[in-house]
PAMI-676170 format. One record per residue (C-alpha): residue number from 1; residue in three letters; z, y, x. Coordinates in nm, 3 decimals. Layout:
BEGIN
<r num="NUM" residuo="ALA" z="Z" y="Y" x="X"/>
...
END
This chain:
BEGIN
<r num="1" residuo="MET" z="-1.098" y="-2.314" x="1.350"/>
<r num="2" residuo="THR" z="-0.825" y="-2.381" x="1.097"/>
<r num="3" residuo="GLY" z="-0.820" y="-2.211" x="0.758"/>
<r num="4" residuo="SER" z="-0.519" y="-1.997" x="0.849"/>
<r num="5" residuo="GLU" z="-0.685" y="-1.876" x="1.168"/>
<r num="6" residuo="THR" z="-1.004" y="-1.790" x="0.983"/>
<r num="7" residuo="GLU" z="-0.817" y="-1.604" x="0.711"/>
<r num="8" residuo="LEU" z="-0.623" y="-1.400" x="0.964"/>
<r num="9" residuo="LEU" z="-0.921" y="-1.300" x="1.176"/>
<r num="10" residuo="GLY" z="-1.046" y="-1.065" x="0.907"/>
<r num="11" residuo="VAL" z="-0.755" y="-0.826" x="0.957"/>
<r num="12" residuo="LEU" z="-0.701" y="-0.840" x="1.332"/>
<r num="13" residuo="GLN" z="-0.769" y="-0.555" x="1.571"/>
<r num="14" residuo="LYS" z="-0.742" y="-0.536" x="1.950"/>
<r num="15" residuo="ASP" z="-0.379" y="-0.530" x="2.071"/>
<r num="16" residuo="MET" z="-0.249" y="-0.534" x="1.714"/>
<r num="17" residuo="THR" z="0.090" y="-0.665" x="1.606"/>
<r num="18" residuo="ILE" z="0.073" y="-0.848" x="1.276"/>
<r num="19" residuo="TYR" z="0.384" y="-0.844" x="1.058"/>
<r num="20" residuo="GLY" z="0.477" y="-1.030" x="0.741"/>
<r num="21" residuo="ARG" z="0.352" y="-1.358" x="0.604"/>
<r num="22" residuo="SER" z="0.049" y="-1.387" x="0.831"/>
<r num="23" residuo="ALA" z="0.282" y="-1.352" x="1.128"/>
<r num="24" residuo="GLN" z="0.501" y="-1.625" x="0.987"/>
<r num="25" residuo="GLU" z="0.203" y="-1.858" x="0.959"/>
<r num="26" residuo="LEU" z="0.103" y="-1.788" x="1.316"/>
<r num="27" residuo="SER" z="0.453" y="-1.826" x="1.456"/>
<r num="28" residuo="GLU" z="0.468" y="-2.174" x="1.302"/>
<r num="29" residuo="ARG" z="0.137" y="-2.266" x="1.464"/>
<r num="30" residuo="TRP" z="0.219" y="-2.141" x="1.811"/>
<r num="31" residuo="ARG" z="0.584" y="-2.232" x="1.859"/>
<r num="32" residuo="ALA" z="0.512" y="-2.385" x="2.198"/>
<r num="33" residuo="GLY" z="0.401" y="-2.055" x="2.350"/>
<r num="34" residuo="PRO" z="0.085" y="-1.849" x="2.405"/>
<r num="35" residuo="ARG" z="-0.243" y="-2.009" x="2.306"/>
<r num="36" residuo="ARG" z="-0.599" y="-1.890" x="2.337"/>
<r num="37" residuo="SER" z="-0.880" y="-1.953" x="2.093"/>
<r num="38" residuo="SER" z="-1.237" y="-1.836" x="2.076"/>
<r num="39" residuo="TYR" z="-1.449" y="-1.712" x="1.791"/>
<r num="40" residuo="ASP" z="-1.810" y="-1.586" x="1.792"/>
<r num="41" residuo="GLY" z="-1.797" y="-1.514" x="2.162"/>
<r num="42" residuo="GLY" z="-1.463" y="-1.332" x="2.149"/>
<r num="43" residuo="THR" z="-1.114" y="-1.450" x="2.231"/>
<r num="44" residuo="TYR" z="-0.764" y="-1.378" x="2.121"/>
<r num="45" residuo="GLU" z="-0.429" y="-1.472" x="2.263"/>
<r num="46" residuo="VAL" z="-0.118" y="-1.518" x="2.052"/>
<r num="47" residuo="SER" z="0.236" y="-1.484" x="2.187"/>
<r num="48" residuo="ARG" z="0.576" y="-1.480" x="2.025"/>
<r num="49" residuo="GLU" z="0.856" y="-1.232" x="2.093"/>
<r num="50" residuo="PRO" z="1.213" y="-1.200" x="1.965"/>
<r num="51" residuo="ARG" z="1.274" y="-0.991" x="1.657"/>
<r num="52" residuo="ARG" z="1.346" y="-0.630" x="1.736"/>
<r num="53" residuo="THR" z="1.588" y="-0.367" x="1.617"/>
<r num="54" residuo="SER" z="1.474" y="-0.031" x="1.488"/>
<r num="55" residuo="ARG" z="1.610" y="0.296" x="1.624"/>
<r num="56" residuo="ASN" z="1.873" y="0.333" x="1.357"/>
<r num="57" residuo="GLY" z="2.015" y="-0.013" x="1.423"/>
<r num="58" residuo="HIS" z="1.864" y="-0.185" x="1.118"/>
<r num="59" residuo="ARG" z="1.715" y="-0.521" x="1.202"/>
<r num="60" residuo="ARG" z="1.345" y="-0.571" x="1.136"/>
<r num="61" residuo="ASP" z="1.335" y="-0.927" x="0.996"/>
<r num="62" residuo="LEU" z="0.956" y="-0.955" x="0.970"/>
<r num="63" residuo="ALA" z="0.945" y="-1.150" x="0.646"/>
<r num="64" residuo="ASP" z="1.245" y="-1.360" x="0.749"/>
<r num="65" residuo="GLU" z="1.088" y="-1.522" x="1.054"/>
<r num="66" residuo="ALA" z="1.268" y="-1.496" x="1.386"/>
<r num="67" residuo="SER" z="0.982" y="-1.351" x="1.585"/>
<r num="68" residuo="ARG" z="0.689" y="-1.119" x="1.585"/>
<r num="69" residuo="VAL" z="0.339" y="-1.231" x="1.671"/>
<r num="70" residuo="THR" z="0.119" y="-1.015" x="1.892"/>
<r num="71" residuo="ILE" z="-0.256" y="-1.051" x="1.916"/>
<r num="72" residuo="HIS" z="-0.388" y="-0.964" x="2.263"/>
<r num="73" residuo="SER" z="-0.742" y="-0.876" x="2.371"/>
<r num="74" residuo="PHE" z="-0.919" y="-0.972" x="2.053"/>
<r num="75" residuo="ALA" z="-1.291" y="-0.897" x="2.042"/>
<r num="76" residuo="ALA" z="-1.526" y="-1.048" x="1.786"/>
<r num="77" residuo="PRO" z="-1.755" y="-0.940" x="1.505"/>
<r num="78" residuo="PHE" z="-1.583" y="-0.958" x="1.166"/>
<r num="79" residuo="PRO" z="-1.785" y="-1.133" x="0.894"/>
<r num="80" residuo="LEU" z="-1.757" y="-0.947" x="0.567"/>
<r num="81" residuo="ALA" z="-1.616" y="-1.252" x="0.390"/>
<r num="82" residuo="MET" z="-1.312" y="-1.238" x="0.619"/>
<r num="83" residuo="ILE" z="-1.213" y="-0.880" x="0.538"/>
<r num="84" residuo="ALA" z="-0.900" y="-0.891" x="0.321"/>
<r num="85" residuo="PRO" z="-0.825" y="-0.539" x="0.193"/>
<r num="86" residuo="ARG" z="-0.527" y="-0.454" x="-0.021"/>
<r num="87" residuo="PRO" z="-0.582" y="-0.440" x="-0.396"/>
<r num="88" residuo="PRO" z="-0.746" y="-0.111" x="-0.496"/>
<r num="89" residuo="ARG" z="-0.481" y="0.151" x="-0.565"/>
<r num="90" residuo="ARG" z="-0.695" y="0.458" x="-0.624"/>
<r num="91" residuo="SER" z="-0.515" y="0.541" x="-0.947"/>
<r num="92" residuo="VAL" z="-0.156" y="0.436" x="-1.018"/>
<r num="93" residuo="LEU" z="-0.036" y="0.561" x="-1.355"/>
<r num="94" residuo="PHE" z="0.330" y="0.616" x="-1.443"/>
<r num="95" residuo="MET" z="0.400" y="0.527" x="-1.806"/>
<r num="96" residuo="PRO" z="0.734" y="0.577" x="-1.985"/>
<r num="97" residuo="ALA" z="0.870" y="0.233" x="-2.072"/>
<r num="98" residuo="SER" z="1.033" y="0.382" x="-2.381"/>
<r num="99" residuo="ASN" z="0.685" y="0.435" x="-2.531"/>
<r num="100" residuo="VAL" z="0.555" y="0.101" x="-2.661"/>
<r num="101" residuo="ARG" z="0.220" y="0.250" x="-2.753"/>
<r num="102" residuo="ALA" z="0.171" y="0.367" x="-2.393"/>
<r num="103" residuo="LEU" z="0.256" y="0.023" x="-2.255"/>
<r num="104" residuo="GLN" z="-0.002" y="-0.133" x="-2.484"/>
<r num="105" residuo="LYS" z="-0.264" y="0.131" x="-2.409"/>
<r num="106" residuo="ALA" z="-0.234" y="0.058" x="-2.037"/>
<r num="107" residuo="ARG" z="-0.422" y="-0.267" x="-2.096"/>
<r num="108" residuo="GLN" z="-0.742" y="-0.071" x="-2.165"/>
<r num="109" residuo="LEU" z="-0.711" y="0.215" x="-1.917"/>
<r num="110" residuo="PRO" z="-0.930" y="0.216" x="-1.601"/>
<r num="111" residuo="ALA" z="-0.629" y="0.265" x="-1.371"/>
<r num="112" residuo="ASP" z="-0.599" y="0.029" x="-1.075"/>
<r num="113" residuo="ALA" z="-0.224" y="-0.007" x="-1.130"/>
<r num="114" residuo="VAL" z="0.043" y="0.101" x="-1.375"/>
<r num="115" residuo="ILE" z="0.412" y="0.169" x="-1.323"/>
<r num="116" residuo="PHE" z="0.639" y="0.124" x="-1.621"/>
<r num="117" residuo="ASP" z="0.902" y="0.391" x="-1.570"/>
<r num="118" residuo="LEU" z="1.270" y="0.333" x="-1.645"/>
<r num="119" residuo="GLU" z="1.389" y="0.637" x="-1.450"/>
<r num="120" residuo="ASP" z="1.295" y="1.003" x="-1.498"/>
<r num="121" residuo="ALA" z="1.073" y="0.949" x="-1.802"/>
<r num="122" residuo="VAL" z="1.348" y="0.778" x="-2.006"/>
<r num="123" residuo="ALA" z="1.655" y="0.941" x="-2.161"/>
<r num="124" residuo="PRO" z="1.992" y="0.779" x="-2.082"/>
<r num="125" residuo="ASP" z="2.044" y="0.651" x="-2.436"/>
<r num="126" residuo="ALA" z="1.699" y="0.487" x="-2.435"/>
<r num="127" residuo="LYS" z="1.716" y="0.309" x="-2.101"/>
<r num="128" residuo="ALA" z="1.836" y="-0.030" x="-2.224"/>
<r num="129" residuo="GLN" z="1.563" y="-0.053" x="-2.486"/>
<r num="130" residuo="ALA" z="1.301" y="0.072" x="-2.240"/>
<r num="131" residuo="ARG" z="1.406" y="-0.200" x="-1.996"/>
<r num="132" residuo="GLU" z="1.358" y="-0.470" x="-2.260"/>
<r num="133" residuo="GLN" z="1.019" y="-0.328" x="-2.360"/>
<r num="134" residuo="ALA" z="0.893" y="-0.302" x="-2.005"/>
<r num="135" residuo="CYS" z="0.990" y="-0.659" x="-1.920"/>
<r num="136" residuo="ALA" z="0.846" y="-0.794" x="-2.245"/>
<r num="137" residuo="HIS" z="0.509" y="-0.632" x="-2.176"/>
<r num="138" residuo="VAL" z="0.503" y="-0.755" x="-1.816"/>
<r num="139" residuo="ARG" z="0.583" y="-1.103" x="-1.941"/>
<r num="140" residuo="ASP" z="0.314" y="-1.091" x="-2.210"/>
<r num="141" residuo="GLY" z="0.051" y="-0.981" x="-1.961"/>
<r num="142" residuo="GLY" z="-0.300" y="-0.883" x="-2.064"/>
<r num="143" residuo="TYR" z="-0.340" y="-0.619" x="-1.792"/>
<r num="144" residuo="GLY" z="-0.628" y="-0.791" x="-1.619"/>
<r num="145" residuo="SER" z="-0.665" y="-0.713" x="-1.249"/>
<r num="146" residuo="ARG" z="-0.429" y="-0.414" x="-1.267"/>
<r num="147" residuo="GLU" z="-0.110" y="-0.433" x="-1.066"/>
<r num="148" residuo="VAL" z="0.188" y="-0.386" x="-1.298"/>
<r num="149" residuo="LEU" z="0.506" y="-0.247" x="-1.143"/>
<r num="150" residuo="VAL" z="0.835" y="-0.118" x="-1.277"/>
<r num="151" residuo="ARG" z="1.023" y="0.184" x="-1.147"/>
<r num="152" residuo="ILE" z="1.390" y="0.108" x="-1.181"/>
<r num="153" residuo="ASN" z="1.683" y="0.346" x="-1.166"/>
<r num="154" residuo="ARG" z="1.862" y="0.378" x="-0.833"/>
<r num="155" residuo="LEU" z="2.109" y="0.100" x="-0.765"/>
<r num="156" residuo="ASP" z="2.396" y="0.351" x="-0.745"/>
<r num="157" residuo="THR" z="2.341" y="0.455" x="-1.110"/>
<r num="158" residuo="ALA" z="2.482" y="0.296" x="-1.424"/>
<r num="159" residuo="TRP" z="2.151" y="0.122" x="-1.496"/>
<r num="160" residuo="GLY" z="2.013" y="0.019" x="-1.157"/>
<r num="161" residuo="HIS" z="2.156" y="-0.332" x="-1.124"/>
<r num="162" residuo="GLU" z="2.070" y="-0.430" x="-1.480"/>
<r num="163" residuo="ASP" z="1.720" y="-0.295" x="-1.425"/>
<r num="164" residuo="LEU" z="1.679" y="-0.502" x="-1.111"/>
<r num="165" residuo="ALA" z="1.811" y="-0.821" x="-1.268"/>
<r num="166" residuo="ALA" z="1.575" y="-0.786" x="-1.562"/>
<r num="167" residuo="VAL" z="1.270" y="-0.702" x="-1.352"/>
<r num="168" residuo="ALA" z="1.342" y="-0.991" x="-1.113"/>
<r num="169" residuo="ALA" z="1.292" y="-1.232" x="-1.402"/>
<r num="170" residuo="VAL" z="0.934" y="-1.124" x="-1.482"/>
<r num="171" residuo="PRO" z="0.612" y="-1.137" x="-1.274"/>
<r num="172" residuo="VAL" z="0.591" y="-0.775" x="-1.159"/>
<r num="173" residuo="ALA" z="0.358" y="-0.679" x="-0.875"/>
<r num="174" residuo="GLY" z="0.633" y="-0.466" x="-0.728"/>
<r num="175" residuo="VAL" z="0.956" y="-0.275" x="-0.785"/>
<r num="176" residuo="VAL" z="0.938" y="0.101" x="-0.734"/>
<r num="177" residuo="LEU" z="1.269" y="0.234" x="-0.599"/>
<r num="178" residuo="PRO" z="1.320" y="0.610" x="-0.644"/>
<r num="179" residuo="LYS" z="1.480" y="0.865" x="-0.414"/>
<r num="180" residuo="VAL" z="1.517" y="0.652" x="-0.101"/>
<r num="181" residuo="ASP" z="1.682" y="0.868" x="0.166"/>
<r num="182" residuo="HIS" z="1.737" y="0.600" x="0.432"/>
<r num="183" residuo="ALA" z="1.669" y="0.233" x="0.494"/>
<r num="184" residuo="GLY" z="1.990" y="0.107" x="0.330"/>
<r num="185" residuo="PRO" z="1.883" y="0.129" x="-0.038"/>
<r num="186" residuo="ALA" z="1.549" y="-0.036" x="0.033"/>
<r num="187" residuo="GLU" z="1.716" y="-0.319" x="0.226"/>
<r num="188" residuo="GLU" z="1.970" y="-0.370" x="-0.051"/>
<r num="189" residuo="CYS" z="1.700" y="-0.379" x="-0.316"/>
<r num="190" residuo="VAL" z="1.498" y="-0.638" x="-0.126"/>
<r num="191" residuo="GLN" z="1.804" y="-0.853" x="-0.059"/>
<r num="192" residuo="ARG" z="1.914" y="-0.847" x="-0.423"/>
<r num="193" residuo="LEU" z="1.565" y="-0.931" x="-0.544"/>
<r num="194" residuo="ARG" z="1.551" y="-1.232" x="-0.313"/>
<r num="195" residuo="ALA" z="1.897" y="-1.342" x="-0.423"/>
<r num="196" residuo="LEU" z="1.771" y="-1.326" x="-0.782"/>
<r num="197" residuo="GLY" z="1.476" y="-1.545" x="-0.693"/>
<r num="198" residuo="SER" z="1.206" y="-1.276" x="-0.695"/>
<r num="199" residuo="GLN" z="0.955" y="-1.226" x="-0.414"/>
<r num="200" residuo="ALA" z="0.830" y="-0.895" x="-0.556"/>
<r num="201" residuo="PRO" z="0.779" y="-0.629" x="-0.289"/>
<r num="202" residuo="VAL" z="0.973" y="-0.303" x="-0.305"/>
<r num="203" residuo="TRP" z="0.792" y="0.031" x="-0.307"/>
<r num="204" residuo="PRO" z="1.035" y="0.301" x="-0.187"/>
<r num="205" residuo="MET" z="0.973" y="0.658" x="-0.297"/>
<r num="206" residuo="ILE" z="0.998" y="0.929" x="-0.031"/>
<r num="207" residuo="GLU" z="1.122" y="1.229" x="-0.230"/>
<r num="208" residuo="SER" z="1.363" y="1.425" x="-0.013"/>
<r num="209" residuo="PRO" z="1.385" y="1.589" x="0.329"/>
<r num="210" residuo="ALA" z="1.623" y="1.313" x="0.435"/>
<r num="211" residuo="GLY" z="1.374" y="1.050" x="0.324"/>
<r num="212" residuo="VAL" z="1.099" y="1.216" x="0.527"/>
<r num="213" residuo="LEU" z="1.318" y="1.225" x="0.839"/>
<r num="214" residuo="GLN" z="1.407" y="0.857" x="0.792"/>
<r num="215" residuo="VAL" z="1.066" y="0.735" x="0.677"/>
<r num="216" residuo="GLU" z="0.998" y="0.526" x="0.986"/>
<r num="217" residuo="ALA" z="1.326" y="0.333" x="0.944"/>
<r num="218" residuo="ILE" z="1.252" y="0.291" x="0.575"/>
<r num="219" residuo="ALA" z="0.901" y="0.161" x="0.645"/>
<r num="220" residuo="ALA" z="1.042" y="-0.089" x="0.899"/>
<r num="221" residuo="THR" z="1.235" y="-0.267" x="0.623"/>
<r num="222" residuo="SER" z="1.113" y="-0.619" x="0.556"/>
<r num="223" residuo="GLY" z="0.989" y="-0.695" x="0.206"/>
<r num="224" residuo="LEU" z="0.811" y="-0.369" x="0.124"/>
<r num="225" residuo="GLY" z="0.467" y="-0.327" x="-0.026"/>
<r num="226" residuo="ALA" z="0.396" y="0.046" x="-0.014"/>
<r num="227" residuo="LEU" z="0.550" y="0.389" x="0.030"/>
<r num="228" residuo="VAL" z="0.518" y="0.635" x="-0.257"/>
<r num="229" residuo="MET" z="0.545" y="1.010" x="-0.218"/>
<r num="230" residuo="GLY" z="0.763" y="1.201" x="-0.464"/>
<r num="231" residuo="THR" z="0.619" y="1.544" x="-0.403"/>
<r num="232" residuo="ASN" z="0.778" y="1.731" x="-0.694"/>
<r num="233" residuo="ASP" z="1.133" y="1.647" x="-0.593"/>
<r num="234" residuo="LEU" z="1.046" y="1.708" x="-0.230"/>
<r num="235" residuo="LEU" z="0.914" y="2.057" x="-0.303"/>
<r num="236" residuo="LYS" z="1.231" y="2.135" x="-0.496"/>
<r num="237" residuo="ASP" z="1.461" y="2.014" x="-0.219"/>
<r num="238" residuo="LEU" z="1.262" y="2.198" x="0.046"/>
<r num="239" residuo="GLY" z="1.279" y="2.519" x="-0.152"/>
<r num="240" residuo="ALA" z="0.905" y="2.545" x="-0.088"/>
<r num="241" residuo="ILE" z="0.628" y="2.698" x="-0.295"/>
<r num="242" residuo="ASP" z="0.298" y="2.524" x="-0.356"/>
<r num="243" residuo="HIS" z="-0.001" y="2.753" x="-0.402"/>
<r num="244" residuo="GLY" z="-0.234" y="2.461" x="-0.463"/>
<r num="245" residuo="ASP" z="-0.315" y="2.378" x="-0.103"/>
<r num="246" residuo="ARG" z="0.013" y="2.185" x="-0.052"/>
<r num="247" residuo="ARG" z="0.057" y="2.351" x="0.287"/>
<r num="248" residuo="ALA" z="0.434" y="2.315" x="0.263"/>
<r num="249" residuo="LEU" z="0.398" y="1.937" x="0.220"/>
<r num="250" residuo="LEU" z="0.146" y="1.853" x="0.490"/>
<r num="251" residuo="TYR" z="0.405" y="1.751" x="0.749"/>
<r num="252" residuo="ALA" z="0.583" y="1.519" x="0.508"/>
<r num="253" residuo="LEU" z="0.260" y="1.372" x="0.373"/>
<r num="254" residuo="SER" z="0.117" y="1.299" x="0.717"/>
<r num="255" residuo="ARG" z="0.441" y="1.159" x="0.855"/>
<r num="256" residuo="THR" z="0.470" y="0.921" x="0.558"/>
<r num="257" residuo="VAL" z="0.112" y="0.802" x="0.598"/>
<r num="258" residuo="ALA" z="0.170" y="0.740" x="0.969"/>
<r num="259" residuo="ALA" z="0.489" y="0.541" x="0.901"/>
<r num="260" residuo="ALA" z="0.318" y="0.331" x="0.636"/>
<r num="261" residuo="ARG" z="0.026" y="0.248" x="0.863"/>
<r num="262" residuo="ALA" z="0.253" y="0.172" x="1.158"/>
<r num="263" residuo="PHE" z="0.421" y="-0.103" x="0.955"/>
<r num="264" residuo="GLY" z="0.119" y="-0.229" x="0.762"/>
<r num="265" residuo="LEU" z="0.213" y="-0.082" x="0.425"/>
<r num="266" residuo="GLY" z="0.013" y="0.081" x="0.150"/>
<r num="267" residuo="VAL" z="0.083" y="0.447" x="0.081"/>
<r num="268" residuo="LEU" z="0.036" y="0.655" x="-0.234"/>
<r num="269" residuo="ASP" z="0.021" y="1.030" x="-0.281"/>
<r num="270" residuo="GLY" z="0.258" y="1.199" x="-0.526"/>
<r num="271" residuo="VAL" z="0.186" y="1.312" x="-0.880"/>
<r num="272" residuo="THR" z="0.024" y="1.638" x="-0.983"/>
<r num="273" residuo="PRO" z="0.203" y="1.784" x="-1.289"/>
<r num="274" residuo="SER" z="-0.098" y="1.962" x="-1.439"/>
<r num="275" residuo="PHE" z="-0.339" y="1.731" x="-1.620"/>
<r num="276" residuo="ASP" z="-0.564" y="2.001" x="-1.771"/>
<r num="277" residuo="ASP" z="-0.708" y="2.147" x="-1.449"/>
<r num="278" residuo="LEU" z="-0.915" y="1.851" x="-1.337"/>
<r num="279" residuo="ASP" z="-1.106" y="2.050" x="-1.075"/>
<r num="280" residuo="ALA" z="-0.779" y="2.132" x="-0.899"/>
<r num="281" residuo="LEU" z="-0.675" y="1.768" x="-0.929"/>
<r num="282" residuo="ARG" z="-0.999" y="1.655" x="-0.765"/>
<r num="283" residuo="GLN" z="-0.931" y="1.881" x="-0.468"/>
<r num="284" residuo="VAL" z="-0.578" y="1.745" x="-0.431"/>
<r num="285" residuo="CYS" z="-0.711" y="1.389" x="-0.452"/>
<r num="286" residuo="LEU" z="-0.974" y="1.458" x="-0.187"/>
<r num="287" residuo="GLN" z="-0.707" y="1.612" x="0.034"/>
<r num="288" residuo="GLY" z="-0.492" y="1.302" x="-0.012"/>
<r num="289" residuo="ARG" z="-0.775" y="1.075" x="0.085"/>
<r num="290" residuo="GLU" z="-0.848" y="1.284" x="0.395"/>
<r num="291" residuo="LEU" z="-0.482" y="1.249" x="0.493"/>
<r num="292" residuo="GLY" z="-0.507" y="0.871" x="0.470"/>
<r num="293" residuo="PHE" z="-0.354" y="0.783" x="0.132"/>
<r num="294" residuo="ASP" z="-0.481" y="0.475" x="-0.052"/>
<r num="295" residuo="GLY" z="-0.460" y="0.648" x="-0.387"/>
<r num="296" residuo="LYS" z="-0.254" y="0.874" x="-0.607"/>
<r num="297" residuo="THR" z="0.023" y="0.832" x="-0.858"/>
<r num="298" residuo="LEU" z="-0.061" y="0.991" x="-1.193"/>
<r num="299" residuo="ILE" z="0.117" y="1.103" x="-1.507"/>
<r num="300" residuo="HIS" z="-0.167" y="1.122" x="-1.762"/>
<r num="301" residuo="PRO" z="-0.476" y="0.909" x="-1.843"/>
<r num="302" residuo="ARG" z="-0.699" y="1.214" x="-1.796"/>
<r num="303" residuo="GLN" z="-0.618" y="1.203" x="-1.426"/>
<r num="304" residuo="ILE" z="-0.752" y="0.851" x="-1.373"/>
<r num="305" residuo="GLU" z="-1.123" y="0.927" x="-1.339"/>
<r num="306" residuo="PRO" z="-1.085" y="1.202" x="-1.077"/>
<r num="307" residuo="ALA" z="-0.851" y="0.982" x="-0.872"/>
<r num="308" residuo="ASN" z="-1.084" y="0.683" x="-0.891"/>
<r num="309" residuo="ALA" z="-1.377" y="0.896" x="-0.782"/>
<r num="310" residuo="ALA" z="-1.194" y="1.062" x="-0.493"/>
<r num="311" residuo="PHE" z="-1.029" y="0.752" x="-0.348"/>
<r num="312" residuo="GLY" z="-1.320" y="0.514" x="-0.402"/>
<r num="313" residuo="PRO" z="-1.620" y="0.492" x="-0.172"/>
<r num="314" residuo="SER" z="-1.913" y="0.714" x="-0.270"/>
<r num="315" residuo="ALA" z="-2.268" y="0.583" x="-0.292"/>
<r num="316" residuo="ASP" z="-2.347" y="0.761" x="0.036"/>
<r num="317" residuo="GLU" z="-2.049" y="0.603" x="0.210"/>
<r num="318" residuo="VAL" z="-2.150" y="0.257" x="0.091"/>
<r num="319" residuo="ALA" z="-2.510" y="0.309" x="0.202"/>
<r num="320" residuo="ARG" z="-2.400" y="0.428" x="0.545"/>
<r num="321" residuo="ALA" z="-2.159" y="0.135" x="0.584"/>
<r num="322" residuo="ARG" z="-2.435" y="-0.108" x="0.489"/>
<r num="323" residuo="GLN" z="-2.671" y="0.053" x="0.742"/>
<r num="324" residuo="TRP" z="-2.413" y="0.033" x="1.022"/>
<r num="325" residuo="VAL" z="-2.326" y="-0.330" x="0.956"/>
<r num="326" residuo="ALA" z="-2.693" y="-0.431" x="0.937"/>
<r num="327" residuo="ALA" z="-2.768" y="-0.257" x="1.268"/>
<r num="328" residuo="TRP" z="-2.462" y="-0.411" x="1.433"/>
<r num="329" residuo="GLU" z="-2.548" y="-0.763" x="1.323"/>
<r num="330" residuo="ALA" z="-2.911" y="-0.718" x="1.429"/>
<r num="331" residuo="ALA" z="-2.794" y="-0.623" x="1.780"/>
<r num="332" residuo="GLY" z="-2.656" y="-0.972" x="1.841"/>
<r num="333" residuo="PRO" z="-2.302" y="-1.108" x="1.893"/>
<r num="334" residuo="ALA" z="-2.043" y="-0.858" x="2.016"/>
<r num="335" residuo="PRO" z="-2.287" y="-0.579" x="2.111"/>
<r num="336" residuo="GLY" z="-2.006" y="-0.340" x="2.214"/>
<r num="337" residuo="VAL" z="-2.178" y="-0.013" x="2.125"/>
<r num="338" residuo="ILE" z="-2.494" y="0.067" x="1.929"/>
<r num="339" residuo="ALA" z="-2.668" y="0.387" x="1.823"/>
<r num="340" residuo="VAL" z="-2.755" y="0.456" x="1.460"/>
<r num="341" residuo="GLU" z="-2.945" y="0.775" x="1.382"/>
<r num="342" residuo="GLY" z="-2.805" y="0.953" x="1.685"/>
<r num="343" residuo="GLU" z="-2.446" y="0.836" x="1.634"/>
<r num="344" residuo="MET" z="-2.260" y="0.598" x="1.865"/>
<r num="345" residuo="ILE" z="-2.111" y="0.308" x="1.669"/>
<r num="346" residuo="GLU" z="-1.835" y="0.085" x="1.808"/>
<r num="347" residuo="ALA" z="-1.648" y="-0.217" x="1.674"/>
<r num="348" residuo="LEU" z="-1.384" y="0.003" x="1.512"/>
<r num="349" residuo="HIS" z="-1.655" y="0.178" x="1.305"/>
<r num="350" residuo="ILE" z="-1.790" y="-0.158" x="1.194"/>
<r num="351" residuo="GLU" z="-1.445" y="-0.270" x="1.086"/>
<r num="352" residuo="GLN" z="-1.414" y="0.045" x="0.877"/>
<r num="353" residuo="ALA" z="-1.763" y="-0.007" x="0.736"/>
<r num="354" residuo="ARG" z="-1.687" y="-0.363" x="0.637"/>
<r num="355" residuo="ARG" z="-1.372" y="-0.248" x="0.460"/>
<r num="356" residuo="VAL" z="-1.577" y="0.006" x="0.266"/>
<r num="357" residuo="LEU" z="-1.820" y="-0.267" x="0.161"/>
<r num="358" residuo="ALA" z="-1.535" y="-0.503" x="0.070"/>
<r num="359" residuo="LEU" z="-1.376" y="-0.234" x="-0.146"/>
<r num="360" residuo="ALA" z="-1.710" y="-0.162" x="-0.310"/>
<r num="361" residuo="ARG" z="-1.746" y="-0.529" x="-0.391"/>
<r num="362" residuo="THR" z="-1.394" y="-0.546" x="-0.531"/>
<r num="363" residuo="LEU" z="-1.469" y="-0.246" x="-0.751"/>
<r num="364" residuo="ALA" z="-1.805" y="-0.395" x="-0.855"/>
<r num="365" residuo="LEU" z="-1.990" y="-0.100" x="-0.704"/>
<r num="366" residuo="PRO" z="-2.344" y="-0.141" x="-0.565"/>
<r num="367" residuo="HIS" z="-2.307" y="-0.266" x="-0.208"/>
END
């Protein structure tokens, strides 16, 4: 097998459509039409189809290639080395870019990612200086394995375009775009970034009822990296009351997770304003993980540890994943179904188990 085929196999599932750069690589390899290949006793077929249009009429460009690539009837065991999870995003800390000390402190914090904020956390008369400080710290680096992003102001504000131009010139891991109500702002942001020479992905924030109702069209935009919930603004716009169980938000949270997964994006839960009640925060984090979020956006360093614990694999989860994978591999190539301690285990469970083990290895946890 070629290197590109081997790399891709780690993220394939049966009847799965792969979007983005991997699809572009495959479309270049199989321009002549469907091909079949085999791997560890399994087979997959690759075919190319014309680009499609989403329901609202916005074209889905699929990372600028003119096709999508569909994997048919794939069945093979997935070696652990081929699993390619997203970077850990258990804890993603917002930090006001107007606070130099905070930007420096972020280099030592155990957060998986940091977002330098030019929007809500910065007063209008401080935005220009905050922009310069954020870009200088991104340029200087020193943040280790942490993803460093910048939340810009909306492009229809007095600061948005200058924010975008400045951020496009530094090596950010992504651009967080606030208050995205429909696909248009996300598409514009991506297009302007590319015109400025930046390949940084855009992370739209879903913060309004309109954004929730348009989240599928937003997620279909090419050039995104993740969706981010803005639960405080959403609660306000809904006129809802949160008693701690977030009952009023469950529809919006679940719909956003589903849209993100449908288009292969990461997805982050919204912030919790209180940073003193860590027990309540743990419960919210656990709820977010149960709903399918990758992690949680945070507003205070005290919130990092509870988020890391909730969204990372526990020792029991790692042990169970290791047991499942060992039993599966001992059963021979492509066993179909096995039983482990009275539980039926299929290929989909093994894929999940291998992702748990891969995440544990990334986080340097015992695995």
